[in-house]
Each structure stands twice: as structure tokens, then as C-alpha cells.
N, C-alpha and C positions, 0 to 999 in steps of 0.2 A: 561467484556469488556477489550480488549487489546488495549493500546494506540499504534498507529502507525504513530505518527507525523512525525518522521524522519526515513527514510529507506535508509541506506547507501550502495551503491555498493562498494565492496572490491575485487580487483584483485586476482583471485585464484592462479595465478602463482607467486605471491609476498609473500613469507613467512613472511617477516617483516610487511607487511600491515595486514596480517591475525593475527599476534601477537599483533599489535597495536590496532586492533579492540576491543580487550578485555578491553580496557581502555576508549573507546569513549562513549559519552553520546548519543548513538543512541538507538531509541526504537527497531529497527530491522536492521538486516544486510543481504545483498544479497551477498554471496560468488559466485563470477562470474567465470564461465567457458566458457562464450561466447565471447563478444566483447573484454574483457580485457586480453584475452589469445591468443598468436599466435598459429598458427596450429601445429607447432612442439613441443609445450609445452602443448598441451591439455591433454595427458595422465598423465603427472607428475602432472599438476594442479588438475586433477580429484582426484588422490590419496591424494593429500595434503588437498584439500577442504573437501573431505569426512572425513578425519581424524579430521579435525577442527570441523566439524559440530557435529560429534559424541563425542567429547571430554568433553562436559559439562563444558567447561571453560569459557563460555561467559556470565555467570551470568543471569540476568533477560532479556537479550537481546534476541529477537526472531530471530534465525538463520535459514536462508533459503539458498538454492543452486539454482543458475540459470544455467540450462543445455543449451546445444547447440540446435539450432532449429530443428524442426521435419524433415526438408529436408536436414539435414547434416549427414555426415558419422559417427559423434560422438554421435548423439542423443540418440541411443538405449543403448550404453554403459554407457553413462552418467546417464540415468534413472535407469538402473540396479544398478549401484554404489550408486547413491543417495538414492534409495530405501532402500538399506542396511544400509546406514549411519543414516537414520531416522531423518532428520532435521525437524524443525517446518513446513517447506513447501518446495516444489519444484517449482521454477519459470520457466515457459516455454514461450519462445519468440514466437511472431507471431502466436498466436492462432486464427484461422479464422472460426471455425465452432464447433457446438456441437459434431459432429462426431470426430473431433480431441481430444476434452476433454474426450470422452468416451474411445478412444484408449489410452490416457495418463493414465486414471484411471486403465484400465485393465493392463497396463504395470506395474504400481506401485503395484497392487495387486499380480501379477505374481512374481514380484521381491521381495516380502515379506515386503513391506513398512508398518510400524506400522500405526494404526488408526490415531495417532496424526499428521501424516505427510500429510499436505493438499496440494492442488494445487493452485498456484497463476498464473493466465493466463494473459499474456501480450497482450493487444489489441493495435495494431499500424499500421493497415492498413485500407483503406476505407472499404474493405469487412468486417473487424472485427466490424467497427462502425455500419455498417448496420445490423449486426447479433449479436450485443453485448447482447441483452436480451436472445437469444437462448444459447449463450456461457455461460452467467452467470448462467442460469438455468439448465445447462447440468448435473450437479453433485452436491451432497451435500458435496463431498469432496473439491470442488472448493469454496474457501472462499473469495478470493480477486481478483479484477481486477486491473492491473497495466498498466497505460497509457505509451505507448512508443511514446512520442511526436516527437522525432527526426525522426523516420522512418515514422510516419504519415505525417509530413511536407514534407518529401522527396517524399512520394507517391502522395501528393496532389500538387506537384510543388509549394508549398507555401514558402513565405519568413518568416524569423524570425523577428517579430516586436514587440515592447512593447504593452502589452495588448493582444497578441496572437489572433487577430481577425480572421485570416484564419483558426484557429483550433477550434474556439468556437463551431461550429456545432458538430464536432466529440466529443469534450469533454462533451457536453450536452447530446449526445446520450448515451455515456458510463456511465454517472452519472445516467441518467434515468434508465438504465438497471440495475446498481448495487443497486439502491434503490428499484426498483421493485421486485427484487429477494432476497433482504435481505443480500446482499454481501457488503464487504468493498471495497473502491476504492482509489487508490493512484495516485496523480498527477505525470506527468512526470518530467524529470530533467531540470535543468537550466545549460546552457553550459559555461557561462562565469564566472568562479570562482573568477575573480578579481572584478566583479561587484556586490558587496553585496547589494547596493541599489536596483538595478534591480532585484536581487533575492528575497529580502524582499517584493517588490512590487508584484512579481509573487506568493509568498507564501500567501500574503494577498488575492489576486484574487482567488487563489485555495481554500482557506477557505471559502471565501464568496460564492463560487460556491457550496461547500458542500463536497469537498474532505476530507477524513479522515486524510491525510498526504501527504507527498511529497517524492519522490525518489531523492537521492542526489548523487553527484560524488566526494565530497571533505569534509573532516571534518570540514573546516571553515564555511560550511553551516549548520552545526548541531544547533548551539545556536540560530540563528534567527528563523529557522525552528520550533524548539521545542517551542519557545516562542510564535510564531504567532499561531500555531496549538493548543496550550493549552488554556483552558478557563482563562480569565483575572480575577483578584481579584474582579473587579467590576461585571463581569458576574456571578461569583459564589455568590456574595451577593445578586444580584438581583434574581438569581434562588431560593435561599433559601427564599427570601422575597415572591416570587410568590407562592411557595408550601405552606408556612405557611399561607398566606392570603387565599388561596383556601381552605385548610383543615378547617381553622376556619370558613369560610363562609358556608361550607358544613355542619359542625357540628351544625351551628346555623340555618340551613334550609334556608339560603339566596340563592336566584337564580342568582344574579348578583355579580360578584366580580371585584374590581378594585384595581390596584396598580399604585401608582404615576399618577392617572387620566386616565389610560388605562385599558379597559376591558380585563379581563383574562378569557380564555376558556380552555378546556381540552388540546387542542394542545399546548398551551403556557406551561401548567404544564408538559406535556410529554417532551417537549424540555428542560425545567428546570431540570427535573429529568436526562435526557440524559447528560447534562452539568455537573451536579454533580457527575454522575457515572464515567465520563471521568476524571474529577479532582481528584476523589479518586483513580482511576486506576493509573493515573501518579504518584500520592502521594506514592503509594505502590511500 
């Protein structure tokens, strides 16, 4: 299990930012060639980002590259270069169909991408929400769905409001698709980097929904994100208690197990084991 509590976008055109990323407490990094890079800086940023991704200088952080969209003039060259760099994953914006996933996969294979280089598909349009399961199931190489909530809100003509009510339908569809196909899924960004209270509230909502983590746009968001998406001490202790009680009851031939007055079933044990596995992965 790989913890992906905090996944930080880093601008590919900014050499200082790429260097600073080596010291940040992020589970994963997205070295960005898309929104964070001006058109006249795309080629230089591509070279810089690919060198960074292949440098092995980011420790345990999962290093990915976000390429430009499928409909842009830079997409094909980005994919070829990223395939050669061999990052942990290549993040592709605005994936709307299984056919697009297949095309991306073929391009990576033709480009010589190593097997460990996975596809993270950004789902950020109404079409993607309605076809999220097909997208997620299109390839074994696709391992993560990434919510693009800013673009989704734009496409929906929705307002940004606390609680994200206008986006909940799309978020739910993407979550269902990820869980139905065994893929990880990351929540979208929070735009106001000064509003840490609002950011924390959205992290709590994302975790309650079932997201594995959240994409971030500023290092100040790392600490609360890591804290909220990690199992708490109380959760860890309760998970151990559930597993211990269940195993003792099973060994004794008892059919009913209770912990703190609540009945425990296999599903609770499975969830407890998932929590402990995540805590262990974070600890490592």
C-alpha cells in the first residue's frame, strides 16, 4: 500500500520549486508541465522536469509528471519524454474515455516507458463523470483517478461554496468508479491557500467521502492534509482491538463478536486491517 495523503503540484518551469520539493513532507509530487507553465516555456520545462523525475533525488516521495492535454500541440512530445524519464506515473489531464486511456497506454509502450510507470487519469468534465467506471477499468496500467474539481465546476457552471454541494454528484460517481475497479482516487485542489480552516474542512469531507488523499497547490497545505488523511491514534488502537477480539472469538468458536458494545463483522475487520496497513505504510 502506498500512502497518497498529500499530492503536491510543483511548477515544472521553476527550478527552485523542483529543488525545494526534495525537502517537503509530501507523499507524492506532480511535476507540472500543464497549467503551471507558459507556452513559451514548455520545452525547457519538459527537459527540466524529466531530468528531475529520473534523478532519484526525491527519496520515498512518489514522483509523477503531468503532461499537457491530449488536444494540445505539446502532448505527444511530453508523453515521449516522460516515458523515457520513467517516473512513478504520468498524469494526463481531461481524460474522457476508455479509448483515450488505450491511446495513452500505447504511446507509453512505444515510448519505452518502464513497467513501473503508471497512468494517473484526471477526470474533470461531465463526460468523464458519466464514463468514470469505463475510464478506470480501461487499463491495468491506470492506477489512480485524480479529480479536477476546478475544471468540473467550470463545465457545470457551478459556484465554489463551502461543502461543495454542486460537485457532490460528480465526486460520488468518480469515487464509485474507483472503488468498483480497485483504483486509488485523489480529491481535487483547494484554491484559497490563505484559508487553512476551509482547507481542513474540505480535507475532512474528502476523507469522510473515502478519498485516498488530496491534491495540493501550496506547501502550507501539507501538514493538515497529512494529519487528516492519516489514521488517528484512536483509530489505530480501535483497529487493533477489533482484530484481536475477532481472532480470539474465532479461535474459541464463538459466532458473535462485540467490541465496546458494538457487533463486529468481517467488514469491520477488513476495514481495521486496511487502517493498520495504511498506518504502517505511513510509518515506513
